N, C-alpha and C positions, 0 to 999 in steps of 0.2 A: 502494499499501499504504500504510495508517496505521501511523503510527509508536508507537503505543500498543497495538494487538491483538498479541496473541500467535500464534505460529504455530511449526508442528514446526520444529526448525532444519535437518533433513535436506531440507526444501522451502525454504529460504531462501539466497540468494546475496549477494554485495556487491552493495549499488547503485553509479549512478550518483556518487550524495553520498559515499559512502567514496572511490572511486578521486581524485575533486577534493579531499578532505582531504588524502590521503596526499601530494596532490602539493604542493600549501599547504605541508605540515610537511615534507616531505623537499625538495623542488626539484628540481631536474634540475641535475647536474652528470657532464660528459662524462667525465672523468680521476678515475682511483679518488682516495678522498681518508680521511681515518682520521674516523671517527662520533666521538659525543663519549664515546664508551667506547674509542677506540684500533682498532674493528675496522675493517679494510677495506671501503671500500662504495664502488659506483658508481651512476651512474642516478638514480634516483627511489628512493635509502636501500637499494639491493640487496644484501647481502653473500655471494651464494648466486648462481649462474649455471645456466640450468635444468637443465643436466645434472649439478650437484650439485658441481660445483669452486666452491671458497670462490674472493672477491674478493681480489687483492693489489695492492699499492700498484704492483709492474709493470706490469700491463693495461693493452692500448690503450686510448683513448679508445672510450667507444658516442654511438651518434647519441640523438636523443630518441625516434626509431621503437624503435632495440633497447633503450634504456632501458625504456621500455613494456611491449617485451614481455618483458623480464627480472622484471619486476616482475607481471604478468600471469603468468606460470608459476608465481612466487613465490607469489603471495595463491592461486592455484589448489589450490599443494600444501598450504597452511597451511588452507585453507579445508574439505579432505579432511579432516585431524587435526583440526578444531575442532570438526567435525560429530562425528567418530568418539567425541571427548570427551566429549561432551554427549546422550548418550541418552537419549531420552525427555522432552527438556528443550524449554522453547517461551519464542522471545522474539519481541519486538519487530523490524521492519528495524533501528529505530534501535539497539538493544541488539546485535544481531548485528554490524552493522559497526562497534559500539565492541568487542568483543570481535575480533573478525576484525584491526580494526587493533593491538589490544593485542599479537596473536600473530604481527603481521607484525614489530614492533619488537623484544619480548621473548622470542618463539619460542615454539612447541608443547610443548616441556619446561619451560619456567617457567610457561605456562597450566598444564601437566598436575598440577603442584606446587603450585598456588595455591590460597588460600581464597577465590578468584574461584569456580574451578572447584566447589571443595567447595560454598560456597553456592547457587550455580545448580542442583546436581543434588539439594538438597532443595527448592528454588524460591522461596529466598530472595533474591529479586532486588534488593532496596533494599541486602542488606548486599552483595552482589556488587558493588553500584556504588561503595560505600564504600571496600570492598577497594582497590578501584583506586588509592586516594590511597595507598596502601603502597609502590606502585613509584615512588619517586620521588630512587633513588640510582644511580649509575653510578660504577664504579671505586671506591665507597667515600665517592665526595664524594654528599651533599646536594642535591641539584638543587632543593631549595624554598628555599636559598640564594642569593639571585642571583648573589652575587660566588664561585659555585662553579664558574661557567664551563660550565655543563649548563641555564640555566636555561629553555630549550625544552623539556628532557624532561618537566619539570614544568608548564610552561603544557600541553604537551598531555594530561598526566595531567588536569588542571585541566578541558581540555576534553571530553576521553573521561566524566569524574565526572558533569559537569553535562548532556551529552547523556544519559547514561544515568538518572539521578535524573530529568530530565525525562519519560523515556520510561515513568517508574513512578509516575508522579504522577495 
C-alpha cells in the first residue's frame, strides 16, 4: 500500500509497521508500572484489559503473548472509535498508523476534542500533522524539555509529526 495514496478510513487497518513502532516505543514489561503520567500500565503500554478493567499496580505480571493479546484488543477497540470519528475522511496508510498510535497513547476522547480531528474532517491534512506537536504535556510537564522526565513523550510526537508530514509532501 502506497504511503501517500489516500483511502477511505473505513477500509484501512493498522499495519505491521504500526505494531513494530508501538513495541519499540512502549517496550514490554511483564509487571505493572506507572507510565510517564503515573497511570498503571502493563505489557506493551496497555492501561486497560480487553474486558474493560483498568490495570492496577497490584495486578499479576503478564507474559509477552498475553501482552500482545491485550494490546491487539486495545488497538481493535481504538480503531473502531477512530474510524467512527473520521466519517468520509481519506488518509494514507502512514497517516492512519500515526493517528491510531496517537489514539492508543492519548485515548479516543482526547482525539475527539482535538484540533487534529477538526482539521482532518475538513481535509486539512498538513494542519492536522502540525497539531500533533501540541500534545507534548504530561501531568503539567512540558515533555519537550528534556529535564522534565518525559522526553520520550516528545520524541514520539516528533516521530509521528515527521511521518505525517512526509505522507503529505
